C-alpha positions as CSV (number, residue, x, y, z in Angstrom):
1,M,58.7,146.4,137.1
2,T,61.5,146.5,139.6
3,E,65.1,146.0,138.5
4,R,68.1,145.8,140.9
5,P,71.5,144.1,141.1
6,H,71.2,140.6,142.4
7,H,74.1,141.3,144.9
8,A,73.8,144.0,147.5
9,T,76.4,146.2,145.8
10,A,77.9,146.2,142.3
11,R,81.7,145.9,142.3
12,T,83.5,148.1,139.9
13,A,87.2,147.8,140.8
14,A,89.4,145.2,139.0
15,H,90.5,142.0,140.8
16,G,94.1,141.8,141.9
17,D,95.0,139.8,138.8
18,G,93.8,142.6,136.6
19,T,90.7,140.8,135.4
20,A,87.4,142.6,135.5
21,P,85.0,141.6,138.3
22,A,81.8,139.6,137.5
23,R,78.9,141.8,136.8
24,P,76.0,141.2,139.2
25,A,72.9,139.8,137.6
26,L,70.0,142.1,137.3
27,R,67.0,140.9,139.3
28,V,63.8,141.6,137.4
29,V,60.6,141.6,139.4
30,H,57.1,142.6,138.3
31,E,55.3,144.4,141.1
32,P,51.6,144.8,140.4
33,G,49.4,147.1,142.3
34,G,48.2,144.2,144.4
35,I,46.0,141.1,143.8
36,D,42.9,140.7,145.9
37,L,41.7,137.2,144.9
38,A,38.6,137.4,147.2
39,A,37.5,140.6,145.5
40,A,38.2,139.3,142.1
41,E,36.2,136.1,142.8
42,A,33.2,138.2,144.0
43,A,33.4,140.4,140.9
44,A,33.6,137.3,138.6
45,G,30.5,135.9,140.3
46,R,28.7,139.2,139.7
47,F,29.9,139.3,136.1
48,L,28.6,135.8,135.3
49,D,25.3,136.6,137.1
50,A,24.9,139.8,135.0
51,L,25.3,137.7,131.8
52,G,22.6,135.4,133.0
53,I,24.9,132.5,133.9
54,S,24.0,130.9,137.2
55,T,26.8,129.5,139.4
56,A,24.4,127.6,141.6
57,S,25.2,124.2,140.1
58,E,28.0,122.0,141.4
59,S,30.0,122.3,138.2
60,L,29.8,126.1,138.2
61,R,29.9,126.9,141.9
62,G,33.7,127.2,141.9
63,T,34.0,129.0,138.5
64,P,34.3,132.6,139.9
65,G,37.3,131.5,142.0
66,R,38.9,129.6,139.1
67,M,38.4,132.7,136.9
68,A,40.1,134.9,139.5
69,R,43.0,132.6,140.0
70,A,43.4,132.1,136.2
71,Y,43.6,135.8,135.4
72,A,45.9,136.4,138.4
73,E,48.3,133.8,137.0
74,L,48.1,135.3,133.5
75,F,49.0,138.7,134.9
76,S,51.9,137.6,137.2
77,P,55.2,137.0,135.4
78,R,57.8,135.1,137.3
79,P,60.8,137.0,138.6
80,F,64.2,136.2,137.0
81,D,67.9,137.2,136.9
82,L,69.1,138.8,133.7
83,T,72.4,136.9,133.6
84,T,75.0,138.1,131.1
85,F,78.5,137.0,130.4
86,P,81.6,138.7,128.8
87,N,81.8,138.1,125.1
88,D,85.4,136.9,125.4
89,E,85.7,135.4,121.9
90,G,84.3,138.5,120.3
91,Y,81.4,136.6,118.7
92,D,79.7,138.9,116.2
93,E,77.1,136.8,114.4
94,L,73.4,136.5,115.1
95,V,72.1,134.8,118.3
96,L,68.5,133.7,117.7
97,A,66.0,131.9,119.9
98,R,63.1,130.7,117.7
99,R,59.5,129.7,118.6
100,I,59.4,131.0,122.1
101,P,55.8,130.4,123.3
102,V,53.8,133.6,123.8
103,R,50.6,133.8,125.8
104,S,49.0,137.1,126.6
105,V,45.6,138.8,127.0
106,C,44.2,141.4,124.6
107,E,43.7,144.6,126.6
108,H,40.6,145.4,124.5
109,H,38.5,142.3,125.3
110,L,40.5,140.5,127.9
111,L,40.6,137.4,125.6
112,P,43.8,135.4,125.2
113,F,46.2,135.6,122.2
114,V,48.8,132.9,121.8
115,G,51.6,132.3,119.4
116,T,55.4,132.3,119.1
117,A,58.2,134.8,119.3
118,H,61.6,134.8,117.6
119,V,64.1,137.0,119.4
120,G,67.6,137.6,118.3
121,Y,70.5,140.0,118.8
122,L,74.0,140.8,117.5
123,P,76.3,140.6,120.5
124,G,78.3,143.6,121.8
125,A,80.6,143.3,124.8
126,R,78.3,140.8,126.6
127,I,76.2,137.8,125.7
128,L,73.0,136.8,127.4
129,G,72.0,133.5,129.0
130,L,69.7,132.0,126.3
131,S,66.8,131.2,128.6
132,K,66.6,134.9,129.5
133,L,65.2,135.7,126.0
134,A,62.2,133.6,126.8
135,R,62.0,135.2,130.3
136,V,61.9,138.7,128.9
137,V,59.1,137.7,126.5
138,E,57.1,136.3,129.4
139,H,57.7,139.3,131.5
140,F,56.1,141.7,129.1
141,A,53.4,139.2,127.9
142,C,52.0,138.7,131.4
143,R,49.7,141.7,131.4
144,P,46.9,143.1,129.3
145,Q,48.6,143.8,126.0
146,V,48.5,144.6,122.3
147,Q,50.9,142.6,120.1
148,E,52.5,145.7,118.6
149,R,53.5,147.1,122.0
150,L,54.6,143.7,123.3
151,T,57.0,143.3,120.3
152,K,58.5,146.7,120.8
153,Q,58.8,146.4,124.6
154,V,60.8,143.2,124.3
155,A,63.2,144.7,121.7
156,D,63.7,148.1,123.5
157,W,64.3,146.4,126.8
158,L,67.0,144.1,125.4
159,Q,68.6,147.0,123.6
160,N,68.7,149.1,126.7
161,H,70.0,146.4,129.1
162,L,72.2,144.3,126.9
163,E,73.6,147.0,124.7
164,P,74.0,144.7,121.6
165,K,74.8,145.8,118.1
166,G,71.3,145.0,117.1
167,V,68.1,143.4,118.3
168,G,65.2,141.8,116.3
169,V,61.9,140.5,117.6
170,V,59.1,138.9,115.5
171,I,55.9,137.7,117.0
172,E,53.2,135.7,115.3
173,A,50.0,135.1,117.3
174,E,46.3,134.1,117.0
175,H,44.0,136.5,118.7
176,T,40.8,134.9,120.0
177,C,39.1,138.3,120.1
178,M,39.4,138.1,116.3
179,T,38.9,134.3,115.7
180,L,36.1,133.5,118.3
181,R,34.0,136.7,118.1
182,G,33.4,139.6,115.8
183,V,34.7,138.8,112.4
184,Q,35.3,135.2,113.5
185,A,38.4,134.9,111.2
186,T,39.2,131.3,112.2
187,G,42.8,130.3,111.5
188,S,44.1,133.9,111.0
189,S,47.3,135.1,112.7
190,T,48.9,138.4,113.2
191,M,52.7,139.1,112.7
192,T,54.6,142.0,114.1
193,S,58.3,142.9,114.1
194,T,60.7,145.3,115.6
195,L,64.3,145.7,114.4
196,L,66.9,147.9,116.1
197,G,70.5,148.7,115.4
198,L,72.3,146.8,112.7
199,L,69.4,144.4,112.3
200,R,67.5,147.5,111.0
201,S,70.2,149.4,109.2
202,D,72.4,146.7,107.7
203,A,70.6,145.0,104.8
204,R,72.5,141.7,105.1
205,S,71.9,141.3,108.8
206,R,68.2,142.3,108.4
207,S,67.7,139.7,105.6
208,E,69.4,137.0,107.6
209,F,67.3,137.6,110.7
210,L,64.0,137.8,108.7
211,A,64.9,134.7,106.7
212,L,65.7,132.6,109.8
213,T,62.5,133.6,111.5
214,G,60.4,132.9,108.4
215,A,59.2,136.5,108.2
216,A,61.0,137.3,105.0
C-alpha cells in the first residue's frame, strides 16, 4: 500500500483570516508486486490440465484467460482519496455505515468469501467522507485474506488515520471453502468484530454499536 498527500505539499500555516488550511486528502494506492496476465493464463491452463480438465473445446478454450483476469480483478483494489473534513459542530455520536458489501478470497483455498461489513466510528477532530468507509473495506478485502485479519486491518487503519474516539467493525460472511467443500456447511456464516477506543471501553457506546449492527 502506498499513501501520500493528494497535493504535492501539505500546507501547515494558517490562512490570512486565521482559519486553518484544508488538509490534503490522503491518496491510497495498492501496489502489488506486478501482475503478469500471460503467465497467469498459462499457469491456469496447466492447473486445469493437471486436474484432468481439457480446455480444447470452444466453451473452455478461453477459460484460463478468464481465470487469470478474474483473479487479477479480485486482487486489485481501486485507488482512492481518504477525504476528511473538520468536525466543526463537534458531533460526538456514532457514525455507522451498515451492510457494506464484502468480497474477498480465502488465502487457504483461494475460494471466495462474501458478506457484509458494518463500520462505525465516534468522531474526533475530523469526520470522514462516508463512501471512504466502503473504500477502506474494499482496499483490504482485495487480496488473499482471512476474515479475522480483514476485520482488524480495517479497524486499525481507520484508528491510525482518522484518530477518532472509537472504531468498530463487524463482518459477517459466507466462506465457500466451508460451504462448497470439506464440511459442506451450506448456509453457515462467520461473524467477526473489532472494537477500539470508546467503542471497546465504554459499555453504552459498545452496546449501541453492536445493537445497530445486529451483532448484540
